[in-house]
Steps between C-alpha positions, in 0.01 A plus 500: 500500500760308695568142411706264709694214357394154609762331718613141531739314728645171374622263774693173504719344768851624414405796277778390269314334211126487447384819671769725348435336162131586532584853611743555211252362248221720640727806493589421139143442386333777703760764399447699819121467515517265802693548824695174536677345800642161595602344830580172668366323805859388577715706259821354364820690436486546123289471188502171311742539207292284262185696589682823422626359169167368370306810607753702302431282197136613527600868504452552874774586749558370851879543494496753785264296720598448863279260700309654786234423762133590495436852627178481708405860408538419129306176547216699653477759223546312170201409285611142440741255660602209279675207666698291252524130571367286781790545743445865595208610715386854570253580773277807474589796721252728680357767272621324187356662188570237237445132447742208517508240225734207438638401163593132502765533234632238264787297645678336206755333730221260602508386135880472495554834324788700649727796433416782262228295330325459837531867581362607160191285559457655846545848347244433227246372755551806721492734200164363382359556849648852510324580171171385650555700820594809302176475301312473829680796661479720189192384308488808276853442378445181299 
């Protein structure tokens, strides 16, 4: 019997903070059981240093992350596309296998919370959503 790993693509605008955080947290929690990717709708030039730091505090690693664009072939073949935040938008492509969902993530800066404290709250919000998605993708694993 052949089993295929479920696949997910996390997307944000710059692919420097939220989507690589989600990807690193999913990689960490899924331990290889899920094929994980991240991309940006308008990729920046580097990963957000605070994102990298706070993800590391949670045991995940995005230190080698380099922002990149959405690959249309990947977009078509993944099981799930998760758009993080309200700024990024992903349109379906012909023959797309998976579904697109948007996570409207916590934005502590709207409450005057900045710096590492802000990023930890963002990380914790994303991590809780990753746990829920993992349970959905791998229901027998819980």
